[in-house]
Every structure is written in structure tokens, then in C-alpha cells.
Biopython code that builds the backbone (N, CA, C, O; Angstrom):
import numpy as np
from Bio.PDB.StructureBuilder import StructureBuilder

atoms = [
    (1, "MET", "N", (6.705, 12.392, 6.230)),
    (1, "MET", "CA", (5.992, 13.638, 6.158)),
    (1, "MET", "C", (5.546, 14.001, 7.570)),
    (1, "MET", "O", (4.692, 13.336, 8.156)),
    (2, "SER", "N", (6.098, 14.997, 8.071)),
    (2, "SER", "CA", (5.906, 15.324, 9.475)),
    (2, "SER", "C", (4.535, 15.889, 9.806)),
    (2, "SER", "O", (4.166, 15.911, 10.980)),
    (3, "ASP", "N", (3.760, 16.348, 8.824)),
    (3, "ASP", "CA", (2.457, 16.931, 9.135)),
    (3, "ASP", "C", (1.332, 15.894, 9.172)),
    (3, "ASP", "O", (0.173, 16.261, 9.368)),
    (4, "GLY", "N", (1.644, 14.621, 8.989)),
    (4, "GLY", "CA", (0.651, 13.568, 9.100)),
    (4, "GLY", "C", (-0.058, 13.221, 7.801)),
    (4, "GLY", "O", (-0.807, 12.245, 7.763)),
    (5, "THR", "N", (0.152, 13.985, 6.738)),
    (5, "THR", "CA", (-0.489, 13.650, 5.465)),
    (5, "THR", "C", (0.226, 12.469, 4.822)),
    (5, "THR", "O", (1.423, 12.264, 5.024)),
    (6, "ARG", "N", (-0.516, 11.710, 4.059)),
    (6, "ARG", "CA", (0.034, 10.565, 3.352)),
    (6, "ARG", "C", (-0.260, 10.749, 1.881)),
    (6, "ARG", "O", (-1.360, 11.144, 1.495)),
    (7, "GLU", "N", (0.744, 10.457, 1.060)),
    (7, "GLU", "CA", (0.513, 10.578, -0.374)),
    (7, "GLU", "C", (1.457, 9.670, -1.134)),
    (7, "GLU", "O", (2.483, 9.225, -0.618)),
    (8, "THR", "N", (1.079, 9.407, -2.380)),
    (8, "THR", "CA", (1.884, 8.607, -3.284)),
    (8, "THR", "C", (1.936, 9.326, -4.620)),
    (8, "THR", "O", (0.924, 9.816, -5.121)),
    (9, "GLY", "N", (3.132, 9.379, -5.188)),
    (9, "GLY", "CA", (3.307, 9.995, -6.497)),
    (9, "GLY", "C", (4.079, 9.054, -7.411)),
    (9, "GLY", "O", (4.992, 8.354, -6.972)),
    (10, "VAL", "N", (3.705, 9.045, -8.684)),
    (10, "VAL", "CA", (4.383, 8.221, -9.674)),
    (10, "VAL", "C", (4.712, 9.103, -10.863)),
    (10, "VAL", "O", (3.853, 9.828, -11.367)),
    (11, "SER", "N", (5.970, 9.040, -11.315)),
    (11, "SER", "CA", (6.397, 9.791, -12.498)),
    (11, "SER", "C", (6.901, 8.809, -13.533)),
    (11, "SER", "O", (7.852, 8.068, -13.285)),
    (12, "HIS", "N", (6.266, 8.802, -14.688)),
    (12, "HIS", "CA", (6.685, 7.941, -15.792)),
    (12, "HIS", "C", (7.748, 8.676, -16.578)),
    (12, "HIS", "O", (7.564, 9.840, -16.935)),
    (13, "ILE", "N", (8.858, 8.011, -16.853)),
    (13, "ILE", "CA", (9.926, 8.646, -17.610)),
    (13, "ILE", "C", (10.190, 7.868, -18.894)),
    (13, "ILE", "O", (9.830, 6.697, -19.017)),
    (14, "TYR", "N", (10.816, 8.534, -19.829)),
    (14, "TYR", "CA", (11.154, 7.927, -21.113)),
    (14, "TYR", "C", (11.964, 6.653, -20.887)),
    (14, "TYR", "O", (12.826, 6.604, -20.010)),
    (15, "GLY", "N", (11.686, 5.643, -21.670)),
    (15, "GLY", "CA", (12.432, 4.400, -21.573)),
    (15, "GLY", "C", (11.727, 3.333, -20.747)),
    (15, "GLY", "O", (12.317, 2.303, -20.423)),
    (16, "GLY", "N", (10.469, 3.578, -20.407)),
    (16, "GLY", "CA", (9.707, 2.557, -19.704)),
    (16, "GLY", "C", (9.989, 2.456, -18.217)),
    (16, "GLY", "O", (9.696, 1.431, -17.602)),
    (17, "GLN", "N", (10.544, 3.488, -17.635)),
    (17, "GLN", "CA", (10.832, 3.496, -16.203)),
    (17, "GLN", "C", (9.876, 4.447, -15.481)),
    (17, "GLN", "O", (9.252, 5.309, -16.100)),
    (18, "MET", "N", (9.773, 4.274, -14.165)),
    (18, "MET", "CA", (8.981, 5.198, -13.363)),
    (18, "MET", "C", (9.659, 5.399, -12.016)),
    (18, "MET", "O", (10.401, 4.541, -11.536)),
    (19, "PHE", "N", (9.390, 6.541, -11.427)),
    (19, "PHE", "CA", (9.808, 6.827, -10.070)),
    (19, "PHE", "C", (8.564, 6.786, -9.196)),
    (19, "PHE", "O", (7.519, 7.321, -9.568)),
    (20, "VAL", "N", (8.676, 6.154, -8.037)),
    (20, "VAL", "CA", (7.573, 6.060, -7.086)),
    (20, "VAL", "C", (8.027, 6.707, -5.792)),
    (20, "VAL", "O", (9.100, 6.404, -5.271)),
    (21, "SER", "N", (7.199, 7.599, -5.283)),
    (21, "SER", "CA", (7.460, 8.246, -4.004)),
    (21, "SER", "C", (6.206, 8.101, -3.160)),
    (21, "SER", "O", (5.120, 8.489, -3.591)),
    (22, "SER", "N", (6.346, 7.540, -1.950)),
    (22, "SER", "CA", (5.155, 7.321, -1.129)),
    (22, "SER", "C", (5.478, 7.342, 0.355)),
    (22, "SER", "O", (6.538, 6.898, 0.796)),
    (23, "SER", "N", (4.520, 7.875, 1.108)),
    (23, "SER", "CA", (4.596, 7.827, 2.564)),
    (23, "SER", "C", (3.494, 6.926, 3.122)),
    (23, "SER", "O", (3.281, 6.889, 4.334)),
    (24, "GLU", "N", (2.796, 6.203, 2.249)),
    (24, "GLU", "CA", (1.715, 5.309, 2.661)),
    (24, "GLU", "C", (2.277, 3.913, 2.932)),
    (24, "GLU", "O", (2.916, 3.315, 2.066)),
    (25, "ALA", "N", (2.035, 3.398, 4.146)),
    (25, "ALA", "CA", (2.603, 2.121, 4.564)),
    (25, "ALA", "C", (2.316, 0.965, 3.594)),
    (25, "ALA", "O", (3.231, 0.196, 3.299)),
    (26, "PRO", "N", (1.084, 0.810, 3.089)),
    (26, "PRO", "CA", (0.850, -0.303, 2.159)),
    (26, "PRO", "C", (1.658, -0.181, 0.862)),
    (26, "PRO", "O", (2.104, -1.188, 0.312)),
    (27, "VAL", "N", (1.843, 1.029, 0.383)),
    (27, "VAL", "CA", (2.619, 1.231, -0.845)),
    (27, "VAL", "C", (4.097, 0.964, -0.564)),
    (27, "VAL", "O", (4.778, 0.337, -1.376)),
    (28, "ILE", "N", (4.594, 1.432, 0.574)),
    (28, "ILE", "CA", (5.992, 1.189, 0.942)),
    (28, "ILE", "C", (6.244, -0.321, 1.022)),
    (28, "ILE", "O", (7.233, -0.819, 0.483)),
    (29, "ALA", "N", (5.356, -1.035, 1.687)),
    (29, "ALA", "CA", (5.506, -2.486, 1.807)),
    (29, "ALA", "C", (5.490, -3.153, 0.441)),
    (29, "ALA", "O", (6.249, -4.090, 0.190)),
    (30, "ARG", "N", (4.627, -2.669, -0.435)),
    (30, "ARG", "CA", (4.533, -3.253, -1.780)),
    (30, "ARG", "C", (5.812, -3.021, -2.581)),
    (30, "ARG", "O", (6.299, -3.930, -3.253)),
    (31, "VAL", "N", (6.356, -1.803, -2.511)),
    (31, "VAL", "CA", (7.603, -1.491, -3.226)),
    (31, "VAL", "C", (8.735, -2.374, -2.695)),
    (31, "VAL", "O", (9.516, -2.915, -3.478)),
    (32, "LEU", "N", (8.830, -2.523, -1.377)),
    (32, "LEU", "CA", (9.895, -3.352, -0.797)),
    (32, "LEU", "C", (9.736, -4.814, -1.198)),
    (32, "LEU", "O", (10.733, -5.499, -1.426)),
    (33, "LYS", "N", (8.507, -5.302, -1.287)),
    (33, "LYS", "CA", (8.266, -6.684, -1.708)),
    (33, "LYS", "C", (8.657, -6.865, -3.177)),
    (33, "LYS", "O", (9.254, -7.878, -3.542)),
    (34, "ILE", "N", (8.323, -5.894, -4.010)),
    (34, "ILE", "CA", (8.709, -5.965, -5.424)),
    (34, "ILE", "C", (10.225, -5.954, -5.549)),
    (34, "ILE", "O", (10.784, -6.690, -6.363)),
    (35, "LYS", "N", (10.898, -5.124, -4.748)),
    (35, "LYS", "CA", (12.367, -5.074, -4.749)),
    (35, "LYS", "C", (12.946, -6.421, -4.326)),
    (35, "LYS", "O", (13.911, -6.901, -4.921)),
    (36, "GLU", "N", (12.361, -7.024, -3.306)),
    (36, "GLU", "CA", (12.830, -8.324, -2.815)),
    (36, "GLU", "C", (12.743, -9.391, -3.903)),
    (36, "GLU", "O", (13.644, -10.218, -4.044)),
    (37, "ASN", "N", (11.660, -9.366, -4.665)),
    (37, "ASN", "CA", (11.451, -10.363, -5.713)),
    (37, "ASN", "C", (12.140, -10.032, -7.035)),
    (37, "ASN", "O", (12.337, -10.914, -7.872)),
    (38, "ASN", "N", (12.507, -8.764, -7.224)),
    (38, "ASN", "CA", (13.113, -8.315, -8.488)),
    (38, "ASN", "C", (14.273, -7.349, -8.206)),
    (38, "ASN", "O", (14.231, -6.201, -8.649)),
    (39, "PRO", "N", (15.293, -7.789, -7.487)),
    (39, "PRO", "CA", (16.349, -6.867, -7.051)),
    (39, "PRO", "C", (17.104, -6.193, -8.194)),
    (39, "PRO", "O", (17.612, -5.083, -8.031)),
    (40, "GLU", "N", (17.182, -6.846, -9.334)),
    (40, "GLU", "CA", (17.923, -6.264, -10.454)),
    (40, "GLU", "C", (17.131, -5.191, -11.198)),
    (40, "GLU", "O", (17.717, -4.413, -11.951)),
    (41, "GLU", "N", (15.816, -5.132, -11.005)),
    (41, "GLU", "CA", (14.980, -4.179, -11.745)),
    (41, "GLU", "C", (14.500, -2.997, -10.915)),
    (41, "GLU", "O", (13.984, -2.025, -11.467)),
    (42, "VAL", "N", (14.662, -3.065, -9.599)),
    (42, "VAL", "CA", (14.159, -2.016, -8.717)),
    (42, "VAL", "C", (15.324, -1.394, -7.955)),
    (42, "VAL", "O", (16.150, -2.097, -7.373)),
    (43, "THR", "N", (15.372, -0.076, -7.970)),
    (43, "THR", "CA", (16.392, 0.655, -7.222)),
    (43, "THR", "C", (15.707, 1.500, -6.166)),
    (43, "THR", "O", (14.894, 2.368, -6.484)),
    (44, "ILE", "N", (16.037, 1.245, -4.903)),
    (44, "ILE", "CA", (15.528, 2.076, -3.812)),
    (44, "ILE", "C", (16.506, 3.242, -3.672)),
    (44, "ILE", "O", (17.671, 3.054, -3.321)),
    (45, "ILE", "N", (16.022, 4.424, -3.947)),
    (45, "ILE", "CA", (16.871, 5.612, -3.884)),
    (45, "ILE", "C", (16.954, 6.126, -2.454)),
    (45, "ILE", "O", (18.031, 6.487, -1.980)),
    (46, "LYS", "N", (15.826, 6.159, -1.775)),
    (46, "LYS", "CA", (15.774, 6.580, -0.368)),
    (46, "LYS", "C", (14.797, 5.689, 0.376)),
    (46, "LYS", "O", (13.690, 5.436, -0.098)),
    (47, "MET", "N", (15.207, 5.217, 1.537)),
    (47, "MET", "CA", (14.339, 4.437, 2.421)),
    (47, "MET", "C", (13.553, 5.393, 3.306)),
    (47, "MET", "O", (14.008, 6.511, 3.550)),
    (48, "PRO", "N", (12.391, 4.986, 3.793)),
    (48, "PRO", "CA", (11.590, 5.871, 4.643)),
    (48, "PRO", "C", (12.331, 6.369, 5.885)),
    (48, "PRO", "O", (12.127, 7.504, 6.317)),
    (49, "GLU", "N", (13.193, 5.522, 6.461)),
    (49, "GLU", "CA", (13.923, 5.896, 7.667)),
    (49, "GLU", "C", (14.846, 7.093, 7.447)),
    (49, "GLU", "O", (15.125, 7.848, 8.379)),
    (50, "GLU", "N", (15.315, 7.262, 6.220)),
    (50, "GLU", "CA", (16.246, 8.350, 5.923)),
    (50, "GLU", "C", (15.610, 9.461, 5.086)),
    (50, "GLU", "O", (16.301, 10.367, 4.620)),
    (51, "ASN", "N", (14.289, 9.385, 4.899)),
    (51, "ASN", "CA", (13.628, 10.329, 4.010)),
    (51, "ASN", "C", (12.286, 10.797, 4.584)),
    (51, "ASN", "O", (11.291, 10.876, 3.863)),
    (52, "ASP", "N", (12.266, 11.102, 5.863)),
    (52, "ASP", "CA", (11.072, 11.652, 6.518)),
    (52, "ASP", "C", (9.838, 10.762, 6.329)),
    (52, "ASP", "O", (8.723, 11.261, 6.179)),
    (53, "GLY", "N", (10.050, 9.429, 6.339)),
    (53, "GLY", "CA", (8.937, 8.488, 6.241)),
    (53, "GLY", "C", (8.469, 8.180, 4.836)),
    (53, "GLY", "O", (7.425, 7.555, 4.654)),
    (54, "CYS", "N", (9.228, 8.610, 3.838)),
    (54, "CYS", "CA", (8.806, 8.456, 2.444)),
    (54, "CYS", "C", (9.824, 7.606, 1.673)),
    (54, "CYS", "O", (11.023, 7.883, 1.706)),
    (55, "ILE", "N", (9.335, 6.570, 0.979)),
    (55, "ILE", "CA", (10.217, 5.769, 0.135)),
    (55, "ILE", "C", (10.307, 6.420, -1.240)),
    (55, "ILE", "O", (9.342, 7.023, -1.710)),
    (56, "TYR", "N", (11.458, 6.298, -1.878)),
    (56, "TYR", "CA", (11.649, 6.829, -3.222)),
    (56, "TYR", "C", (12.369, 5.752, -4.016)),
    (56, "TYR", "O", (13.480, 5.356, -3.662)),
    (57, "ALA", "N", (11.744, 5.274, -5.091)),
    (57, "ALA", "CA", (12.289, 4.145, -5.833)),
    (57, "ALA", "C", (12.109, 4.329, -7.332)),
    (57, "ALA", "O", (11.245, 5.074, -7.794)),
    (58, "LYS", "N", (12.956, 3.624, -8.073)),
    (58, "LYS", "CA", (12.867, 3.600, -9.537)),
    (58, "LYS", "C", (12.645, 2.153, -9.947)),
    (58, "LYS", "O", (13.320, 1.246, -9.461)),
    (59, "MET", "N", (11.681, 1.948, -10.858)),
    (59, "MET", "CA", (11.366, 0.598, -11.313)),
    (59, "MET", "C", (10.730, 0.650, -12.692)),
    (59, "MET", "O", (10.367, 1.730, -13.160)),
    (60, "PRO", "N", (10.588, -0.499, -13.355)),
    (60, "PRO", "CA", (9.943, -0.508, -14.669)),
    (60, "PRO", "C", (8.490, -0.036, -14.582)),
    (60, "PRO", "O", (7.766, -0.374, -13.646)),
    (61, "PHE", "N", (8.082, 0.749, -15.576)),
    (61, "PHE", "CA", (6.711, 1.239, -15.613)),
    (61, "PHE", "C", (5.718, 0.095, -15.764)),
    (61, "PHE", "O", (4.553, 0.230, -15.387)),
    (62, "SER", "N", (6.167, -1.022, -16.307)),
    (62, "SER", "CA", (5.270, -2.175, -16.485)),
    (62, "SER", "C", (4.774, -2.721, -15.150)),
    (62, "SER", "O", (3.825, -3.504, -15.126)),
    (63, "TYR", "N", (5.396, -2.325, -14.038)),
    (63, "TYR", "CA", (4.945, -2.756, -12.711)),
    (63, "TYR", "C", (3.750, -1.945, -12.223)),
    (63, "TYR", "O", (3.136, -2.284, -11.211)),
    (64, "MET", "N", (3.426, -0.887, -12.934)),
    (64, "MET", "CA", (2.296, -0.038, -12.552)),
    (64, "MET", "C", (1.008, -0.777, -12.858)),
    (64, "MET", "O", (0.818, -1.269, -13.970)),
    (65, "LYS", "N", (0.112, -0.857, -11.861)),
    (65, "LYS", "CA", (-1.155, -1.545, -12.056)),
    (65, "LYS", "C", (-2.249, -0.756, -11.346)),
    (65, "LYS", "O", (-2.127, -0.442, -10.162)),
    (66, "LEU", "N", (-3.288, -0.446, -12.052)),
    (66, "LEU", "CA", (-4.461, 0.208, -11.471)),
    (66, "LEU", "C", (-5.636, -0.741, -11.630)),
    (66, "LEU", "O", (-5.836, -1.331, -12.692)),
    (67, "SER", "N", (-6.401, -0.879, -10.573)),
    (67, "SER", "CA", (-7.588, -1.728, -10.668)),
    (67, "SER", "C", (-8.659, -1.195, -9.727)),
    (67, "SER", "O", (-8.373, -0.636, -8.668)),
    (68, "ALA", "N", (-9.878, -1.385, -10.146)),
    (68, "ALA", "CA", (-11.008, -0.966, -9.319)),
    (68, "ALA", "C", (-11.205, -1.978, -8.191)),
    (68, "ALA", "O", (-10.893, -3.157, -8.356)),
    (69, "PRO", "N", (-11.720, -1.525, -7.050)),
    (69, "PRO", "CA", (-11.974, -2.471, -5.966)),
    (69, "PRO", "C", (-13.079, -3.457, -6.340)),
    (69, "PRO", "O", (-13.974, -3.150, -7.127)),
    (70, "LYS", "N", (-12.987, -4.643, -5.753)),
    (70, "LYS", "CA", (-14.026, -5.646, -5.996)),
    (70, "LYS", "C", (-15.323, -5.186, -5.356)),
    (70, "LYS", "O", (-15.332, -4.653, -4.246)),
    (71, "ARG", "N", (-16.392, -5.393, -6.055)),
    (71, "ARG", "CA", (-17.710, -5.072, -5.516)),
    (71, "ARG", "C", (-18.484, -6.367, -5.405)),
    (71, "ARG", "O", (-18.644, -7.102, -6.380)),
    (72, "ILE", "N", (-18.958, -6.632, -4.210)),
    (72, "ILE", "CA", (-19.727, -7.847, -4.001)),
    (72, "ILE", "C", (-21.129, -7.491, -3.528)),
    (72, "ILE", "O", (-21.339, -6.512, -2.813)),
    (73, "GLN", "N", (-22.067, -8.303, -3.943)),
    (73, "GLN", "CA", (-23.455, -8.122, -3.540)),
    (73, "GLN", "C", (-23.738, -9.094, -2.398)),
    (73, "GLN", "O", (-23.596, -10.307, -2.551)),
    (74, "LEU", "N", (-24.137, -8.550, -1.260)),
    (74, "LEU", "CA", (-24.462, -9.381, -0.112)),
    (74, "LEU", "C", (-25.956, -9.306, 0.175)),
    (74, "LEU", "O", (-26.586, -8.255, 0.057)),
    (75, "SER", "N", (-26.492, -10.443, 0.549)),
    (75, "SER", "CA", (-27.888, -10.434, 0.985)),
    (75, "SER", "C", (-27.931, -9.805, 2.376)),
    (75, "SER", "O", (-26.899, -9.643, 3.028)),
    (76, "ASP", "N", (-29.117, -9.458, 2.816)),
    (76, "ASP", "CA", (-29.261, -8.885, 4.153)),
    (76, "ASP", "C", (-28.745, -9.851, 5.213)),
    (76, "ASP", "O", (-28.131, -9.430, 6.194)),
    (77, "GLU", "N", (-28.989, -11.128, 5.022)),
    (77, "GLU", "CA", (-28.532, -12.146, 5.977)),
    (77, "GLU", "C", (-27.005, -12.227, 6.006)),
    (77, "GLU", "O", (-26.413, -12.295, 7.083)),
    (78, "GLU", "N", (-26.362, -12.220, 4.832)),
    (78, "GLU", "CA", (-24.894, -12.252, 4.776)),
    (78, "GLU", "C", (-24.300, -11.000, 5.424)),
    (78, "GLU", "O", (-23.301, -11.079, 6.139)),
    (79, "ARG", "N", (-24.904, -9.875, 5.175)),
    (79, "ARG", "CA", (-24.447, -8.617, 5.774)),
    (79, "ARG", "C", (-24.544, -8.671, 7.303)),
    (79, "ARG", "O", (-23.632, -8.232, 8.003)),
    (80, "ARG", "N", (-25.666, -9.218, 7.819)),
    (80, "ARG", "CA", (-25.861, -9.340, 9.260)),
    (80, "ARG", "C", (-24.812, -10.269, 9.874)),
    (80, "ARG", "O", (-24.244, -9.961, 10.921)),
    (81, "ILE", "N", (-24.559, -11.398, 9.226)),
    (81, "ILE", "CA", (-23.571, -12.365, 9.720)),
    (81, "ILE", "C", (-22.177, -11.732, 9.769)),
    (81, "ILE", "O", (-21.459, -11.882, 10.758)),
    (82, "ARG", "N", (-21.799, -11.031, 8.709)),
    (82, "ARG", "CA", (-20.483, -10.383, 8.679)),
    (82, "ARG", "C", (-20.376, -9.294, 9.742)),
    (82, "ARG", "O", (-19.323, -9.116, 10.355)),
    (83, "SER", "N", (-21.452, -8.581, 9.952)),
    (83, "SER", "CA", (-21.466, -7.539, 10.973)),
    (83, "SER", "C", (-21.252, -8.137, 12.362)),
    (83, "SER", "O", (-20.467, -7.614, 13.153)),
    (84, "GLU", "N", (-21.941, -9.217, 12.651)),
    (84, "GLU", "CA", (-21.788, -9.880, 13.945)),
    (84, "GLU", "C", (-20.378, -10.428, 14.128)),
    (84, "GLU", "O", (-19.806, -10.336, 15.214)),
    (85, "ARG", "N", (-19.824, -10.996, 13.068)),
    (85, "ARG", "CA", (-18.461, -11.531, 13.125)),
    (85, "ARG", "C", (-17.462, -10.415, 13.409)),
    (85, "ARG", "O", (-16.542, -10.596, 14.206)),
    (86, "LEU", "N", (-17.634, -9.271, 12.768)),
    (86, "LEU", "CA", (-16.739, -8.137, 12.984)),
    (86, "LEU", "C", (-16.865, -7.605, 14.411)),
    (86, "LEU", "O", (-15.860, -7.300, 15.052)),
    (87, "LYS", "N", (-18.093, -7.496, 14.905)),
    (87, "LYS", "CA", (-18.307, -7.038, 16.293)),
    (87, "LYS", "C", (-17.628, -7.975, 17.281)),
    (87, "LYS", "O", (-16.987, -7.523, 18.229)),
    (88, "ALA", "N", (-17.767, -9.277, 17.063)),
    (88, "ALA", "CA", (-17.144, -10.255, 17.957)),
    (88, "ALA", "C", (-15.623, -10.133, 17.914)),
    (88, "ALA", "O", (-14.960, -10.205, 18.949)),
    (89, "HIS", "N", (-15.081, -9.951, 16.732)),
    (89, "HIS", "CA", (-13.636, -9.804, 16.580)),
    (89, "HIS", "C", (-13.140, -8.539, 17.291)),
    (89, "HIS", "O", (-12.120, -8.569, 17.980)),
    (90, "ARG", "N", (-13.856, -7.446, 17.121)),
    (90, "ARG", "CA", (-13.474, -6.192, 17.784)),
    (90, "ARG", "C", (-13.565, -6.325, 19.301)),
    (90, "ARG", "O", (-12.728, -5.788, 20.026)),
    (91, "PHE", "N", (-14.577, -7.037, 19.780)),
    (91, "PHE", "CA", (-14.754, -7.235, 21.206)),
    (91, "PHE", "C", (-13.569, -8.039, 21.772)),
    (91, "PHE", "O", (-13.070, -7.732, 22.855)),
    (92, "GLN", "N", (-13.130, -9.054, 21.045)),
    (92, "GLN", "CA", (-11.996, -9.874, 21.484)),
    (92, "GLN", "C", (-10.714, -9.051, 21.563)),
    (92, "GLN", "O", (-9.885, -9.281, 22.443)),
    (93, "LYS", "N", (-10.544, -8.100, 20.656)),
    (93, "LYS", "CA", (-9.317, -7.294, 20.602)),
    (93, "LYS", "C", (-9.339, -6.104, 21.542)),
    (93, "LYS", "O", (-8.287, -5.532, 21.824)),
    (94, "SER", "N", (-10.514, -5.713, 22.039)),
    (94, "SER", "CA", (-10.595, -4.525, 22.888)),
    (94, "SER", "C", (-9.886, -4.781, 24.210)),
    (94, "SER", "O", (-9.988, -5.876, 24.765)),
    (95, "PRO", "N", (-9.162, -3.772, 24.725)),
    (95, "PRO", "CA", (-8.440, -3.940, 25.991)),
    (95, "PRO", "C", (-9.407, -4.057, 27.168)),
    (95, "PRO", "O", (-10.480, -3.454, 27.175)),
    (96, "GLU", "N", (-9.009, -4.833, 28.142)),
    (96, "GLU", "CA", (-9.808, -4.999, 29.358)),
    (96, "GLU", "C", (-9.811, -3.689, 30.132)),
    (96, "GLU", "O", (-8.787, -3.013, 30.226)),
    (97, "LYS", "N", (-10.964, -3.334, 30.684)),
    (97, "LYS", "CA", (-11.042, -2.097, 31.474)),
    (97, "LYS", "C", (-11.243, -2.399, 32.925)),
    (97, "LYS", "O", (-11.331, -1.481, 33.740)),
]
sb = StructureBuilder()
sb.init_structure("model")
sb.init_model(0)
sb.init_chain("A")
sb.init_seg("    ")
for serial, (resi, resn, name, xyz) in enumerate(atoms, 1):
    if name == "N":
        sb.init_residue(resn, " ", resi, " ")
    sb.init_atom(name, np.array(xyz, "f"), 0.0, 1.0, " ", f" {name:<3s}", serial, name[0])
structure = sb.get_structure()
């Protein structure tokens, strides 16, 4: 998608199949991994390289999974520790000036 937008679409079709179209990198990686593990059940119709950055695939609808994100309760101390760890990690990755 040349305008920079990212989206994913899923169409369920009769017979328990679905078409997946996505320009989102995590979804593309997931579809390719599913294809790698289940080559007989997944058909890649168009690869992102030949489809303006968008994968288009057909696979069983039973592979569709929706789940809510995990929610964790952190104490103030745990939150502070994680914040410091993240700052240190970002500092290590920042380019030298």
C-alpha cells in the first residue's frame, strides 16, 4: 500500500475457508509461518513483493483466532523497575552522537 496505511482483511467463504489480505508485517509473518507448517492447507495467492506490500492467502477458517490482550496488574515498584529497564535498553540501542 503505497500511501503508508496498514490494514488486514479476512473474508469467510462457504466450506470453512477464508481469504486473508494484509499489509501488516506481523500478520504477513504469521501467514507465512502457518504456510510453512501447513503447506497443504494454505495457498499464498500473492506475495507482498508482487502485490504492493500486501499478502493474499487462502486457508481454513479454523485458523482464525481472536483473543484479548493479556492484562497484568503491576505494583508501583514493579512498574518503576520495568521503566528503568526499558530506559537502560533504549540508552544502549541509541546511536552515538
